[in-house]
LODO-331241 format. One line per 10 residues: number of its first residue (from 1); for each residue x, y, z of N, C-alpha, C. Coordinates in steps of 0.2 Angstrom, whole numbers, plus 5000, padded with zeros to 4 digits. Each point is the difference from the previous one (the first is absolute). Example, Ala and Ser with C-alpha at 12.3 -4.5 7.8 and 13.67 -1.06 7.14 Angstrom:
1 = 5066,4972,5039,4996,5006,5000,5004,5006,5000 ~ 4998,5005,4996,5004,5006,5001,4996,5005,5003
***
This chain:
1 = 4986,5013,5102,5007,5004,5001,5005,4995,5000 ~ 4999,4994,5004,5005,4995,5001,5002,4997,4993 ~ 4994,4999,4996,5002,4997,4993,5004,5004,4996 ~ 4999,5007,5001,5004,5005,4996,5007,4999,5001 ~ 5002,4999,5007,5006,4999,5002,5003,4994,4996 ~ 4996,4994,5000,5003,4994,4996,5001,5002,4993 ~ 4996,5004,4997,5001,5002,4993,5006,5003,4999 ~ 5002,5005,5004,5006,5004,5000,5006,4995,5001 ~ 5000,4996,5005,5005,4995,5001,5001,4995,4995 ~ 4995,4997,4997,5001,4996,4994,5003,5003,4994
11 = 4997,5006,4999,5003,5004,4994,5007,5002,5001 ~ 5002,5002,5006,5007,5001,5001,5005,4994,5000 ~ 4997,4995,5002,5004,4993,5000,5001,4999,4992 ~ 4995,5000,4996,5000,4999,4993,5005,5004,4997 ~ 5000,5007,5002,5004,5005,4997,5008,4999,5002 ~ 5001,4998,5006,5007,5000,5002,5003,4993,4998 ~ 4996,4995,5000,5002,4993,4998,5001,5000,4992 ~ 4995,5004,4997,5000,5000,4993,5006,5004,4997 ~ 5003,5005,5004,5006,5004,4998,5006,4995,4999 ~ 5000,4995,5005,5005,4995,5001,5000,4996,4994
21 = 4993,4998,4998,4999,4995,4994,5002,5003,4994 ~ 4999,5007,4999,5002,5003,4994,5007,5000,4999 ~ 5004,5001,5006,5007,5000,4999,5003,4993,4999 ~ 4997,4995,5002,5002,4993,4999,4997,4997,4994 ~ 4996,5004,4996,4997,4998,4994,4995,4994,5001 ~ 4997,5000,5005,4996,4994,5002,4992,5001,4998 ~ 4999,4998,4993,4994,5001,4997,4994,4995,5003 ~ 5002,4994,5001,4995,4995,5002,4998,5002,5008 ~ 5005,5001,5004,4999,5002,5007,4996,5006,5000 ~ 5000,5005,4995,4996,5006,5000,4993,4998,4999
31 = 4999,4995,4996,4993,4998,4999,4997,4997,5006 ~ 5004,4996,5003,4998,4997,5007,4998,5005,5005 ~ 5004,5005,5000,5000,5006,5005,4993,5003,4999 ~ 4999,5002,4994,4994,5003,4998,4993,4996,5002 ~ 5000,4994,4997,4994,4996,5002,4999,4999,5007 ~ 5006,4999,5004,4999,4999,5007,4997,5006,5004 ~ 5003,5006,4998,4998,5006,5003,4992,5001,4998 ~ 4998,4999,4994,4993,5001,4998,4996,4995,5004 ~ 5002,4994,5001,4996,4995,5003,4999,5002,5008 ~ 5005,5002,5003,5000,5002,5007,4995,5006,5001
41 = 5001,5005,4996,4996,5006,5000,4992,4998,4999 ~ 4999,4996,4995,4993,4998,4999,4997,4997,5006 ~ 5003,4995,5003,4997,4997,5006,5000,5005,5006 ~ 5005,5004,5001,4999,5005,5005,4994,5005,4999 ~ 4999,5002,4994,4994,5005,4999,4994,4996,4998 ~ 4999,4994,5001,4994,4996,4998,4993,5003,5003 ~ 5001,5003,5006,4994,5002,5004,4999,5008,4999 ~ 5005,5003,4997,4999,5007,4998,4995,5002,4995 ~ 4998,5006,4999,4995,5002,4995,5003,4998,4993 ~ 4996,4999,4995,5003,4999,4993,5005,5006,4998
51 = 4998,5006,5002,5004,5005,4997,5007,5000,5003 ~ 5001,4999,5007,5006,4999,5003,5004,4994,4998 ~ 4996,4994,4999,5003,4994,4998,5003,5001,4993 ~ 4997,5004,4995,5002,5001,4994,5006,5004,5000 ~ 5000,5006,5003,5006,5004,5000,5006,4996,5003 ~ 4999,4996,5005,5006,4996,5003,5003,4995,4995 ~ 4995,4997,4997,5003,4995,4995,5004,5004,4994 ~ 4997,5005,4997,5003,5004,4995,5007,5002,5002 ~ 5000,5003,5006,5006,5003,5002,5006,4995,5001 ~ 4998,4994,5002,5005,4995,5002,5002,4997,4993
61 = 4995,4999,4996,5001,4997,4993,5005,5004,4996 ~ 4999,5007,5000,5004,5004,4997,5007,5000,5003 ~ 5001,5000,5006,5007,5000,5003,5003,4994,4998 ~ 4997,4994,5000,5003,4994,4998,5002,5000,4993 ~ 4995,5002,4996,5002,5000,4992,5006,5005,4999 ~ 5001,5005,5004,5005,5005,4999,5007,4996,5001 ~ 5000,4996,5005,5006,4995,5001,5001,4996,4994 ~ 4995,4997,4998,5001,4995,4994,5002,5004,4994 ~ 4997,5005,4998,5002,5004,4994,5007,5003,5000 ~ 5002,5002,5006,5006,5003,5001,5006,4995,5000
71 = 4998,4994,5003,5005,4995,5000,5001,4997,4993 ~ 4995,5000,4996,5001,4998,4993,5004,5005,4996 ~ 4998,5007,5001,5004,5005,4997,5007,5000,5001 ~ 5002,4999,5007,5007,5001,5002,5004,4994,5000 ~ 4997,4994,4998,5004,4994,5000,5006,5000,4995 ~ 5000,5004,4995,5005,5000,4995,5004,5007,5001 ~ 4999,5003,5006,5004,5006,5001,5004,4999,5006 ~ 5006,5004,5000,5005,4999,5006,4998,5005,5006 ~ 4996,5005,4999,4998,5004,5006,4992,5000,5000 ~ 4998,5002,5006,4993,5001,5002,4999,5007,5003
81 = 4994,5001,5001,4998,5007,5003,5003,5000,5007 ~ 5001,5006,5003,5002,5000,5007,4994,4999,5004 ~ 5000,4998,5006,4994,4999,5004,4996,5005,5001 ~ 5002,5007,5000,4996,5005,5000,4996,5001,4994 ~ 5003,4999,4994,4997,5000,4993,4994,4994,5000 ~ 5002,4995,5003,4996,4994,5000,4993,5001,5004 ~ 5001,5003,5006,4994,5002,5004,4996,5005,4996 ~ 5003,5005,4997,4996,5005,4997,4996,4997,4994 ~ 5003,4995,4996,4997,4997,4995,4994,4996,5002 ~ 5001,4996,5006,4995,4995,5002,4994,5004,5003
91 = 5001,5005,5004,4995,5003,5004,4997,5006,4997 ~ 5003,5003,4995,4997,5006,4997,4999,5000,4993 ~ 5001,4995,4996,4999,5000,4993,4996,4994,4998 ~ 4995,5000,4996,4996,4995,4998,5003,4996,4994 ~ 5004,5003,4996,5003,4996,4995,5005,4995,5002 ~ 5002,4996,4995,5004,4994,5001,5007,5000,4997 ~ 5002,5006,4998,5007,5001,4997,5004,5003,5005 ~ 5004,4996,5004,5004,5003,5006,5005,5004,4998 ~ 5003,4998,4994,5006,5004,4998,5000,5007,4999 ~ 4994,5003,4999,4999,5007,5000,5002,5004,5006
101 = 5000,4996,5006,5002,5003,5006,5007,5000,5001 ~ 5004,4997,4996,5007,5001,5000,5003,5007,5000 ~ 4996,5004,4997,5001,5007,4999,4997,5005,5005 ~ 4997,4997,5006,4997,5004,5005,5006,5004,5003 ~ 4998,5007,5000,5004,5005,5003,5004,5004,4994 ~ 4999,4998,4994,5002,5004,4995,4996,5006,4999 ~ 5003,5004,4995,4996,5006,4998,4993,4999,4998 ~ 4995,5005,5001,4993,4999,4999,5000,4999,4992 ~ 4995,4996,4998,4998,4999,4993,4994,5004,4998 ~ 5000,5001,4993,4994,5005,4998,4994,4996,5000
111 = 4995,5004,5000,4993,4997,5000,4996,4999,5007 ~ 5004,5001,5005,4997,4998,5007,4994,5004,5001 ~ 5000,5007,4999,4995,5004,5002,4994,4999,4996 ~ 5001,4998,4994,4994,4999,4995,4997,4993,5003 ~ 5004,4995,5002,4997,4994,5002,4996,5001,5006 ~ 5002,5004,5005,4997,5001,5006,4993,5004,4999 ~ 5001,5005,4996,4993,5004,4999,4995,4995,4996 ~ 5003,4996,4995,4995,4996,4997,4997,4995,5005 ~ 5004,4997,5004,4997,4996,5005,4995,5003,5005 ~ 5002,5006,5002,4995,5004,5004,4993,5001,4997
121 = 5001,5001,4993,4994,5002,4996,4995,4993,5000 ~ 5004,4995,4999,4996,4993,4999,4997,4998,5007 ~ 5004,5002,5005,4997,4998,5007,4994,5004,5001 ~ 5000,5007,4999,4994,5004,5001,4994,4997,4996 ~ 5001,4998,4993,4995,4997,4996,4997,4994,5003 ~ 5004,4996,5003,4998,4994,5003,4996,5001,5006 ~ 5002,5005,5004,4996,5002,5006,4993,5003,4998 ~ 5000,5003,4995,4993,5003,4997,4996,4994,4998 ~ 5002,4995,4997,4996,4995,4998,4998,4996,5006 ~ 5003,4999,5005,4998,4997,5006,4994,5004,5003
131 = 5001,5007,5000,4994,5004,5002,4994,4999,4996 ~ 5001,4999,4993,4995,4999,4996,4996,4994,5001 ~ 5004,4995,5002,4997,4993,5002,4996,5000,5006 ~ 5002,5005,5005,4995,5001,5006,4994,5003,4998 ~ 5000,5004,4995,4994,5004,4998,4995,4995,4996 ~ 5003,4995,4996,4996,4995,4997,4997,4995,5004 ~ 5003,4999,5006,4997,4995,5005,4993,5002,5002 ~ 4999,5006,5001,4993,5003,5003,4995,5001,4994 ~ 5002,4999,4994,4995,5001,4994,4996,4994,4999 ~ 4994,5000,5000,4995,4995,4999,5001,4997,4992
141 = 5002,4994,4999,5001,4998,4994,5000,4992,5000 ~ 5000,4997,4994,5001,4993,5000,5006,4998,5004 ~ 5000,4995,5004,5006,4998,5004,5005,4997,4996 ~ 4999,4996,4995,5005,4997,4996,5004,5006,4996 ~ 4996,5005,4997,5004,5005,4997,5004,5004,5005 ~ 4997,5001,5006,5003,5004,5005,5007,4997,5002 ~ 4999,4993,5001,5006,4996,5002,5006,5001,4994 ~ 4998,4999,4994,5005,5001,4995,5003,5007,4999 ~ 4996,5005,5001,5002,5007,4999,5005,5002,5006 ~ 4998,4998,5006,5004,5002,5006,5006,4996,5000
151 = 5000,4993,4998,5006,4996,5000,5005,5003,4995 ~ 4997,5001,4994,5004,5003,4995,5004,5006,5002 ~ 4996,5005,5003,5003,5006,5002,5005,4999,5006 ~ 4999,4995,5004,5005,4999,5005,5006,4997,4998 ~ 5000,4995,4995,5006,4997,4997,5004,5005,4997 ~ 4997,5005,4996,5003,5005,4997,5004,5005,5005 ~ 4996,5001,5005,5002,5005,5005,5006,4997,5004 ~ 5000,4994,5002,5006,4997,5003,5006,5000,4996 ~ 4999,4998,4994,5005,5000,4995,5003,5007,4999 ~ 4996,5005,4999,5003,5007,5000,5004,5002,5006
161 = 4997,4998,5006,5003,5002,5006,5007,4996,5001 ~ 5000,4994,4999,5006,4996,5002,5004,4999,4994 ~ 4998,4998,4994,5004,4998,4994,5003,5006,4997 ~ 4995,5005,4999,5002,5006,4996,5002,5006,5004 ~ 4998,4999,5007,5001,5006,5004,5006,4999,5005 ~ 4999,4995,5005,5005,4999,5005,5007,4998,4997 ~ 4999,4995,4995,5006,4997,4997,5004,5005,4996 ~ 4996,5005,4996,5004,5005,4996,5003,5005,5005 ~ 4997,5002,5005,5003,5004,5005,5006,4997,5003 ~ 5000,4994,5002,5006,4996,5002,5006,5000,4995
171 = 4998,4999,4994,5005,5000,4994,5003,5007,5000 ~ 4996,5005,5000,5003,5007,5000,5004,5002,5005 ~ 4998,4998,5006,5004,5001,5006,5007,4997,5000 ~ 5000,4994,4998,5007,4996,4999,5004,5003,4995 ~ 4997,5003,4995,5004,5003,4994,5004,5006,5003 ~ 4997,5004,5005,5004,5005,5004,5006,4997,5003 ~ 5001,4994,5001,5005,4997,5004,5005,4996,4995 ~ 4999,5001,4994,5004,4997,4995,4998,4993,4998 ~ 4995,4997,5002,4997,4994,4998,4996,5000,4994 ~ 5002,4996,4995,4996,5001,4993,4993,4996,5001
181 = 4996,5003,5004,4994,4997,5001,4995,5002,4994 ~ 4995,4996,4999,4996,5001,4994,4993,4999,5001 ~ 4995,5002,4996,4993,4998,5001,4999,4992,4999 ~ 4997,4998,5006,4998,4993,5000,4994,4998,4996 ~ 4996,5005,4999,4994,5000,4996,5000,5006,4995 ~ 5001,4998,4994,5001,5005,4995,4994,5003,4997 ~ 4999,4998,4994,4994,5003,4996,4996,4994,4997 ~ 4997,4996,5004,4996,4994,4998,4995,5002,4994 ~ 4997,5005,5000,4995,5002,4995,5004,5001,4993 ~ 5006,5001,5000,5004,5000,4993,5002,4994,4998
191 = 4999,4994,5004,5003,4994,4997,4996,4998,4994 ~ 5003,4997,4995,4997,4998,4994,4999,4992,5000 ~ 5003,4996,5004,5000,4993,5001,5000,4998,5007 ~ 4997,4994,5001,5000,4997,5007,5007,4999,5002 ~ 5005,4998,4996,5007,4999,5002,5003,5007,5002 ~ 4998,5005,4997,5003,5007,5002,4997,5002,5006 ~ 4993,4998,5001,4997,5002,5006,5003,4997,5006 ~ 5001,4993,5000,5002,4997,5006,5008,5000,5001 ~ 5004,5002,4994,5007,5000,5001,5003,5007,5001 ~ 4996,5005,4997,5003,5007,5000,4996,5005,5003
201 = 4994,4999,5001,4996,5006,5002,4996,4999,5007 ~ 4999,4993,5002,4996,4999,5006,5004,4996,5005 ~ 5000,5003,5006,5004,4996,5006,5007,4998,4998 ~ 5004,5004,4998,5007,4998,4998,5003,4996,5006 ~ 4999,5002,5006,5003,4996,5006,4998,4992,4999 ~ 4994,4999,4998,4998,4993,4999,5003,4997,4994 ~ 5000,5004,4995,5004,4998,4994,5007,4998,5001 ~ 5003,5004,5004,5007,4999,5001,5001,4994,5005 ~ 4996,4999,5004,5000,4994,5005,4999,4994,4996 ~ 4995,4999,4996,4999,4994,4996,5005,4999,4995
211 = 5003,5005,4997,5005,4999,4995,5006,4998,5003 ~ 5002,5003,5005,5007,4998,5003,5000,4994,5004 ~ 4994,4998,5004,5000,4994,5004,4997,4994,4996 ~ 4996,5001,4995,4997,4994,4997,5001,5000,4993 ~ 4998,5005,4996,5001,5000,4993,5007,4998,4997 ~ 5004,5005,5002,5007,4999,4997,5003,4993,5002 ~ 5000,4998,5006,5003,4994,5002,4997,4994,4996 ~ 4993,5000,4999,4997,4995,4997,5001,5000,4992 ~ 5001,5006,4997,5001,5001,4993,5006,4996,4998 ~ 5005,5000,5005,5007,4997,4998,4999,4992,5000
221 = 4995,4997,5003,4999,4993,5000,4994,4997,4996 ~ 4995,5004,4999,4994,4998,4996,4998,5005,4995 ~ 4996,4998,4996,4998,5005,4994,4996,5006,5003 ~ 5001,5006,4996,4997,5006,5002,4993,5000,5002 ~ 4995,4998,4996,4993,5000,5002,4999,4997,5006 ~ 5003,4994,5002,4999,4997,5006,5002,5004,5006 ~ 5006,5003,4999,5003,5004,5005,4996,5006,5001 ~ 4997,5003,4995,4995,5006,5001,4994,4998,5003 ~ 4997,4994,4999,4994,4998,5003,5001,4999,5008 ~ 5006,4997,5001,5002,4999,5007,5001,5006,5004
231 = 5002,5005,4997,5001,5007,5003,4993,5003,5002 ~ 4995,4999,4995,4994,5002,5002,4996,4996,5005 ~ 5002,4993,5000,4997,4996,5006,5003,5002,5006 ~ 5006,5002,5000,5004,5002,5006,4996,5007,5003 ~ 4999,5004,4995,4996,5007,5002,4993,4998,5003 ~ 4997,4995,4997,4994,4998,5002,5000,4997,5008 ~ 5005,4996,5001,5002,4998,5007,5000,5006,5005 ~ 5004,5005,4998,5001,5005,5004,4994,5004,5001 ~ 4996,5001,4995,4993,5003,5001,4995,4996,5004 ~ 5001,4994,5000,4996,4995,5004,5002,5002,5007
241 = 5006,5001,5002,5003,5001,5006,4997,5007,5003 ~ 5000,5005,4995,4998,5006,5002,4992,5001,5000 ~ 4997,4997,4996,4993,5001,4999,4995,4995,5003 ~ 5001,4993,4999,4996,4995,5002,5002,4998,5008 ~ 5006,4999,5001,5002,4998,5007,4997,5004,5005 ~ 5001,5007,5000,4998,5004,5006,4992,4999,5001 ~ 4996,4999,4995,4993,4999,5001,4998,4993,5000 ~ 5005,4995,4999,4998,4993,5000,4995,4998,4996 ~ 5000,5003,4994,4994,4999,4995,5003,5001,4993 ~ 4996,4998,4995,5002,5002,4993,5006,4996,4997
251 = 5003,4995,5004,5006,4997,4997,4999,4997,4993 ~ 5005,5002,4996,5001,4997,4993,4997,5006,4995 ~ 4997,5005,5003,4997,5005,4995,5006,5004,4998 ~ 5004,5003,5004,5005,5004,4998,5005,4996,4996 ~ 5001,4994,5001,5005,4996,4996,4997,4999,4993 ~ 4993,4999,5000,4997,4999,4993,5001,5007,4996 ~ 4999,5005,5003,5001,5007,4997,5007,5000,4997 ~ 5005,4998,5003,5007,5001,4998,5002,4994,4995 ~ 4997,4995,5000,5001,4994,4995,4997,5003,4994 ~ 4994,5003,5000,4997,5003,4994,5005,5005,4997
261 = 5003,5005,5004,5004,5005,4998,5006,4997,4996 ~ 5003,4994,5003,5006,4997,4998,4998,4997,4993 ~ 4995,4997,4999,4997,4997,4994,4999,5005,4995 ~ 4997,5005,5002,4998,5006,4995,5006,5003,4998 ~ 5005,5001,5004,5007,5003,4998,5003,4996,4994 ~ 5000,4993,5002,5003,4995,4995,4996,5000,4994 ~ 4994,5000,5000,4996,5001,4994,5001,5006,4996 ~ 5000,5005,5004,5002,5007,4996,5006,5000,4996 ~ 5005,4997,5003,5007,5000,4997,4999,4996,4993 ~ 4996,4994,5001,4999,4996,4994,4997,5004,4994
271 = 4994,5003,5003,4996,5004,4995,5004,5006,4997 ~ 5004,5004,5004,5004,5005,4997,5005,4997,4995 ~ 5003,4995,5002,5005,4997,4996,4998,4998,4993 ~ 4994,4997,5000,4996,4998,4994,4996,5005,4996 ~ 5000,5006,5003,4997,5006,4998,4992,4999,4999 ~ 4998,4997,5006,4993,4998,5001,4996,5005,5004 ~ 5004,5005,5003,4998,5005,5005,5004,5006,4999 ~ 4996,5005,4998,5003,5007,4999,4999,5004,5006 ~ 5005,5000,5004,5000,5004,5007,5001,5007,4999 ~ 5003,5002,4994,5001,5007,4998,4994,5003,4999
281 = 4995,4997,4998,4993,5003,4999,4997,5002,5007 ~ 4999,5006,5001,4998,5002,5007,4994,4996,5002 ~ 4995,5000,4996,4993,4997,5002,5002,4992,5002 ~ 5003,4997,4995,5001,4993,5001,5004,4998,5006 ~ 5006,5004,5000,5004,4999,5005,4997,5001,5007 ~ 4996,5006,5001,4997,5001,5006,4995,4995,5002 ~ 4996,4998,4995,4995,4994,5002,5003,4994,5002 ~ 5005,4998,4997,5004,4994,5001,5003,5001,5007 ~ 5003,5005,5002,5003,5001,5006,4995,5000,5006 ~ 4995,5004,4999,4995,5001,5006,4996,4994,5001
291 = 4999,4996,4994,4996,4994,5001,5003,4995,5005 ~ 5007,4999,4999,5003,4995,5004,5001,5003,5007 ~ 5001,5006,5001,5002,5003,5006,4994,5001,5004 ~ 4994,5002,4997,4994,5002,5004,4995,4995,5001 ~ 4999,4996,4995,4994,4995,5000,5001,4995,5006 ~ 5006,4997,5000,5001,4995,5006,5002,5003,5007 ~ 5000,5007,5000,5002,5003,5006,4996,4998,5007 ~ 4994,4998,4999,4997,4998,5006,5003,4993,5003 ~ 5003,4997,4996,5004,4994,5003,5006,5002,5004 ~ 5003,5006,4999,5005,5002,5004,4998,5003,5006
301 = 4995,5005,4999,4998,5004,5006,4993,4997,5002 ~ 5000,4994,5002,4994,4996,5002,4996,5003,5006 ~ 4993,4999,5000,4996,5003,5005,5002,5000,5007 ~ 5003,4994,5002,5002,5000,5007,5006,5005,5002 ~ 5004,5001,4995,5006,5005,5001,4997,5007,5000 ~ 4996,5001,4995,4997,5007,5000,4996,5002,5006 ~ 4996,4995,5002,4995,5002,5006,5004,5000,5007 ~ 5005,4996,5000,5004,4999,5007,5006,5005,5000 ~ 5003,5002,4994,5006,5004,5000,4999,5007,4997 ~ 4998,5000,4994,5000,5006,4996,4995,5005,5003
311 = 4993,4998,5001,4996,5004,5003,5002,5002,5007 ~ 5001,4996,5004,5003,5002,5007,5005,5005,5000 ~ 5005,4999,4995,5006,5005,5000,4998,5007,4999 ~ 4994,5000,4996,4997,5007,4999,4995,5002,5005 ~ 4999,4996,5005,4996,5002,5005,4993,4999,4999 ~ 4998,4995,4995,4994,4998,4998,4998,4993,5002 ~ 4993,4999,5001,4998,4994,5002,4995,4998,4995 ~ 5001,4994,4996,4995,4998,4995,4993,4997,5003 ~ 5000,4999,5006,4994,4997,5003,4995,5005,5001
***
């Protein structure tokens, strides 16, 4: 309980100090603030369970990254969000585009109810998959097959609950208050290329974060392929923080996954440009996309993370 108080205090300090940094256009200081806050929380929560350690790191990293991205966005603007708008953005919205909260309090926007109902539906589907995973645990089968099946169900379940459920509900609610909130996880199964999947369909908050804080600034100084790969490496670092650090194991595996993704996206662009890959062909496009996303997936969700965080979150014990 004491550590929870520290988490609240550190995040409030980052938020309040960050608001001042945004107004002063202090990009470098924003990075220092984010790294310092995450480092402090990491050491405070070292003795906590991996699940709590993970959530503390993720929440603090997101708070810090919101300061960074907002400072970058507003460094060429004469005005910034009001403090109330800033607090609403930091603590209630997972996306990284702070400017949508400039219209907080305006008339309701269309689509709110649909987003909320869609989110509730996905949330129910996710809960049903967790129930199904509990049923699979008691079935006598090959342990490896059982591990793969249950882990797959749980990863899909938590994604439906959080990514497609809670975040969609959040977006719908904010649209009632005039904020042009949007789906942060859109329709990944409709992506035809890796580039479209990572930039337009999957985890838009992460895409916004890496684009605003890393890719665009680097693109102005170095060539585009290097900037793109660096953005994926940055994503790898954040996933190491969220996946490997809490369980103190599997270091380098999430990073390897995102390096592979960065290289694959770069290779895909070359292949498409030279007409060596027909992504418009449904079969070829899906095989290409799923191969790169799914085959190396065990690198991202390594066993220590699955057994110490994913299974316990569902109330299951692998032992």
